[in-house]
TORFIZA-938187 format. One line per field, with one value per residue (C-alpha): x, y, z; residue in three letters. Coordinates in Angstrom, 1 decimal. Layout:
N
c1 <- [X:...]
c2 <- [Y:...]
c3 <- [Z:...]
type <- [ALA:...]
//
This chain:
281
c1 <- [72.1:72.5:70.1:71.8:75.2:73.7:72.6:76.0:77.7:75.1:76.4:74.2:74.0:76.6:75.8:72.4:73.0:74.8:76.0:79.0:77.6:77.4:81.2:81.7:78.7:78.4:79.7:82.2:83.5:83.8:86.1:88.2:88.3:89.5:92.2:93.4:93.2:95.4:98.0:100.9:102.2:98.8:97.3:94.0:91.7:93.9:97.4:100.3:101.5:104.7:102.6:100.1:102.9:104.4:101.0:100.1:103.5:102.8:99.2:100.4:103.0:100.8:97.8:99.6:97.9:98.1:96.1:93.4:92.9:89.5:89.6:86.8:87.9:85.0:85.1:87.7:87.6:89.6:91.1:94.5:94.7:92.4:94.2:97.6:96.4:94.8:98.3:99.4:96.7:94.2:90.5:89.4:86.0:85.8:82.6:82.1:79.3:81.4:80.7:83.5:86.1:84.8:85.1:88.8:89.3:87.5:89.5:92.8:91.6:90.4:93.5:95.7:93.4:93.3:91.1:89.2:85.5:83.9:80.4:78.6:76.9:77.0:79.0:76.5:74.0:76.4:74.9:76.4:76.8:80.5:82.8:86.2:89.5:90.3:87.9:89.5:88.1:91.1:91.8:89.7:86.4:85.1:85.3:83.0:80.1:77.5:77.3:74.2:75.9:78.9:76.6:75.2:78.7:79.6:76.8:78.2:81.7:80.4:78.2:80.9:84.0:84.9:85.6:89.0:88.9:90.3:89.2:91.7:90.6:92.1:90.7:91.6:93.1:92.6:96.0:94.4:91.3:93.5:95.4:92.2:91.1:87.6:87.1:85.5:87.2:85.8:87.3:86.0:86.6:85.9:87.3:85.8:87.6:87.2:83.5:82.2:83.4:82.2:82.5:81.5:82.1:83.2:82.6:84.4:83.5:85.3:83.4:84.7:82.4:84.6:82.3:82.0:85.5:83.9:85.0:82.8:84.2:81.1:81.4:78.8:79.1:77.4:77.1:75.1:72.2:72.3:73.7:74.6:76.2:78.5:79.0:82.2:82.1:85.1:84.9:88.2:89.1:91.4:92.5:90.4:87.4:87.6:88.1:85.1:82.9:83.9:83.4:79.8:79.5:80.8:84.4:87.5:90.6:93.6:96.3:96.6:99.0:100.1:98.8:97.7:101.4:102.2:103.9:103.9:101.1:102.1:99.7:101.1:100.2:97.1:95.8:95.8:94.8:93.5:93.2:90.0:88.2:84.6:83.9:83.7:80.1]
c2 <- [142.8:145.6:143.9:140.6:142.1:143.8:140.4:138.9:141.6:141.9:141.4:138.8:138.9:136.7:133.0:133.8:131.4:128.1:126.0:124.1:120.6:121.6:121.9:118.3:116.5:117.9:115.3:117.5:119.7:116.8:115.1:118.4:118.6:115.0:115.6:118.6:116.4:113.8:116.1:115.7:119.3:121.1:123.0:123.9:121.2:119.7:120.4:119.0:115.4:116.5:118.6:115.8:113.4:115.8:116.5:112.8:112.2:115.0:113.9:110.3:111.6:114.3:112.0:108.7:107.1:103.3:100.2:101.0:104.7:105.5:108.5:110.4:112.4:114.8:116.1:113.4:113.7:111.0:109.7:111.4:111.7:108.8:106.2:107.4:107.2:103.7:102.6:103.2:100.8:103.4:102.6:105.5:106.6:109.1:111.1:113.1:114.0:113.5:110.0:110.4:111.2:108.4:105.9:106.7:106.5:103.1:101.8:102.6:101.2:98.0:97.4:97.8:96.1:99.2:99.5:102.5:102.8:105.6:107.0:109.0:111.8:115.5:115.5:118.1:115.2:112.5:110.6:107.4:105.4:105.2:107.4:108.6:109.4:112.0:114.0:116.0:118.7:119.7:122.1:124.9:123.2:125.0:128.5:127.7:127.0:129.6:130.4:128.2:125.3:125.7:125.5:122.3:121.0:121.7:119.3:116.7:117.1:116.7:113.7:111.6:112.5:109.8:110.8:112.5:112.7:115.6:117.8:119.0:121.7:124.6:127.9:131.0:133.9:137.7:138.0:136.2:138.4:141.5:140.1:139.5:142.2:142.9:142.8:141.2:139.1:137.9:134.9:133.2:129.5:128.5:125.0:124.3:124.2:123.6:124.5:122.8:120.4:122.7:126.4:128.9:132.4:132.8:135.8:135.7:138.4:138.7:140.5:141.4:141.9:143.9:143.8:140.1:139.2:137.2:136.9:135.6:134.3:134.3:132.4:132.9:130.3:131.1:128.1:127.9:126.1:127.4:130.0:129.0:130.7:129.1:130.9:130.1:131.8:132.0:133.1:134.4:134.1:135.3:132.6:134.4:134.6:130.9:129.9:131.9:130.4:126.9:127.5:128.6:125.1:123.3:122.9:124.2:125.1:123.3:124.5:127.0:126.1:127.5:124.5:120.8:119.8:121.3:124.5:127.3:129.9:132.9:135.9:136.8:133.4:132.8:129.9:128.7:125.4:124.4:121.3:121.4:119.0:118.9:120.9:118.7:118.3]
c3 <- [67.0:69.6:72.0:71.5:72.3:75.4:76.6:76.0:78.2:80.9:84.5:86.4:90.1:91.8:91.5:90.1:87.2:87.5:84.6:86.2:85.3:81.6:81.5:82.7:81.2:77.7:75.2:73.5:76.3:78.7:76.3:76.1:79.9:80.2:77.7:79.8:82.9:81.4:79.9:82.4:82.0:81.8:84.8:83.0:84.4:87.2:88.4:86.5:87.2:89.0:91.5:92.0:92.8:95.3:96.7:97.2:98.9:101.3:101.9:102.6:105.1:106.7:107.3:107.8:104.8:104.8:104.2:106.7:105.7:104.3:101.9:100.1:97.1:96.2:92.7:91.9:88.1:86.4:89.6:89.4:93.2:94.1:92.2:93.4:97.0:96.3:95.1:98.7:99.9:101.0:100.5:98.3:97.2:94.4:93.8:90.6:88.2:85.0:83.6:81.1:83.8:86.1:83.2:82.9:86.7:86.9:84.0:85.6:89.0:87.4:85.3:88.4:90.9:93.1:96.2:94.7:93.9:91.9:92.4:89.7:91.7:92.5:95.7:97.1:97.1:98.4:101.4:102.8:106.0:105.2:107.4:106.1:107.8:105.2:102.9:100.1:97.8:95.6:92.8:94.3:93.7:96.8:95.2:92.3:94.6:95.8:99.5:99.7:98.0:100.3:103.4:101.9:101.4:105.1:106.0:103.7:105.2:108.7:107.8:106.2:108.4:110.9:114.5:114.4:110.6:108.6:105.7:103.1:100.6:98.7:97.5:95.5:97.5:97.4:95.6:92.6:92.8:92.7:89.7:87.6:85.2:83.7:80.0:77.0:74.4:71.1:69.3:66.1:65.8:62.2:62.6:66.0:69.4:73.1:73.2:70.1:67.3:64.5:63.8:66.5:67.8:71.4:73.7:77.0:79.5:82.8:85.6:89.1:92.0:94.4:97.5:97.4:96.0:93.2:89.6:86.8:83.5:81.3:78.0:75.3:72.5:69.3:67.0:63.7:65.4:69.0:71.4:75.0:77.9:80.5:83.8:85.7:89.2:91.5:95.1:96.7:100.3:103.0:105.5:108.2:106.0:105.0:108.6:109.7:107.0:107.8:111.5:110.8:109.1:112.2:110.9:112.7:110.7:112.2:109.8:106.9:104.1:100.7:98.8:99.0:98.8:102.2:101.1:103.7:103.4:101.3:101.2:97.7:96.3:94.2:96.3:99.9:101.5:104.9:107.1:109.1:111.5:112.7:115.9:118.9:120.2]
type <- [MET:TYR:ASP:GLU:LEU:GLN:ARG:ILE:VAL:GLU:ARG:PRO:ALA:PRO:PHE:SER:ARG:TYR:THR:ALA:GLU:ASP:LEU:TRP:THR:ASP:GLU:HIS:THR:SER:ALA:GLN:MET:LEU:ALA:HIS:HIS:LEU:ASP:PRO:ILE:ASP:ASP:ALA:ALA:SER:ARG:ASN:ALA:ALA:PHE:ILE:ASP:ARG:SER:VAL:ALA:TRP:ILE:ALA:ALA:ARG:PHE:GLY:VAL:GLY:THR:GLU:THR:ARG:ILE:ALA:ASP:LEU:GLY:CYS:GLY:PRO:GLY:LEU:TYR:ALA:ASN:ARG:LEU:ALA:ARG:LEU:GLY:ALA:ARG:VAL:THR:GLY:VAL:ASP:PHE:SER:SER:ARG:SER:LEU:ALA:HIS:ALA:ARG:GLY:VAL:ALA:ALA:GLU:GLU:GLY:LEU:PRO:ALA:ARG:TYR:ILE:LEU:GLN:ASN:TYR:LEU:GLU:TYR:ARG:THR:GLU:GLU:ARG:TYR:ASP:LEU:VAL:MET:LEU:ILE:TYR:CYS:ASP:TYR:VAL:VAL:LEU:SER:PRO:ALA:GLN:ARG:ARG:THR:LEU:HIS:GLY:VAL:PHE:ARG:SER:ILE:LEU:ALA:PRO:GLY:GLY:ALA:LEU:LEU:LEU:ASP:VAL:HIS:SER:LEU:ALA:LEU:PHE:ASP:ALA:ARG:ARG:GLU:GLY:VAL:ARG:PHE:THR:PRO:HIS:PRO:ASP:GLY:GLY:PHE:TRP:ALA:PRO:GLY:PRO:TYR:HIS:GLU:PHE:CYS:GLN:THR:CYS:LYS:TYR:GLU:ALA:ASP:LYS:ILE:VAL:LEU:ASP:LYS:TYR:THR:ILE:VAL:GLU:PRO:HIS:ARG:THR:ARG:THR:VAL:TYR:ASN:TRP:PHE:GLN:HIS:PHE:THR:PRO:GLU:GLY:LEU:ALA:ALA:GLU:LEU:ALA:GLU:GLY:GLY:LEU:ILE:VAL:GLU:GLU:THR:LEU:GLY:ASP:VAL:ALA:GLY:SER:PRO:TYR:ASP:PRO:ALA:ALA:HIS:ASP:LEU:ALA:VAL:ILE:ALA:ARG:PRO:ARG:ALA:LEU]
//
């Protein structure tokens, strides 16, 4: 038992283990995630409906979205942004590796006859001849990727942006990093819950990596027939650090904002957003 508990609370090297797809592709947890997505007042899996409405209105105005606008929504989930933008006439492509989320997005688009298509794929592997006027990566997807994955993503951005096209993404800030606390929490779930339909025990360990400004939420789920671990990594950025990283990837930050609804940047806020464009050759 001691050795097992030691394994549960070990601190892995940053981004040394990666389980992000499990959260979105497991039969049970993907259903839980979709339910959180579709709850209009819940911010657990996507932002609440009121914020999304405000964000889409700002995006439409800021980028002049109309019937000729080509938009790529990477990590689109169940199409909460993509279908709203398609209702404005934009030609939207959503890319995600959750088949359950995409089934919902496609169903809404088909029912309403929207100009939106959905591709089941990890966006790190997305390759296309299509070029987009606006590429979005929203709800801080960027921060869960390792440095190597982010470098790969920079190449994806550059390859799919049209000349003059813009990138919109948001990230976690150092204010959020400072607010996080290390610790271990144990919670029994005799009647099942988020991680499994049947009984399980949940260990949640939060680790902070001060030098790298990374937080790990590590979940060990002990079920009667198996034990599994989910690693949720979160990189935190200053505006300067994010701009420097994107510049190394050939992307120049044009504007720093407080969020993807156009709020002014606030260094005390937990998130920030940027608009970036490819560096001119």
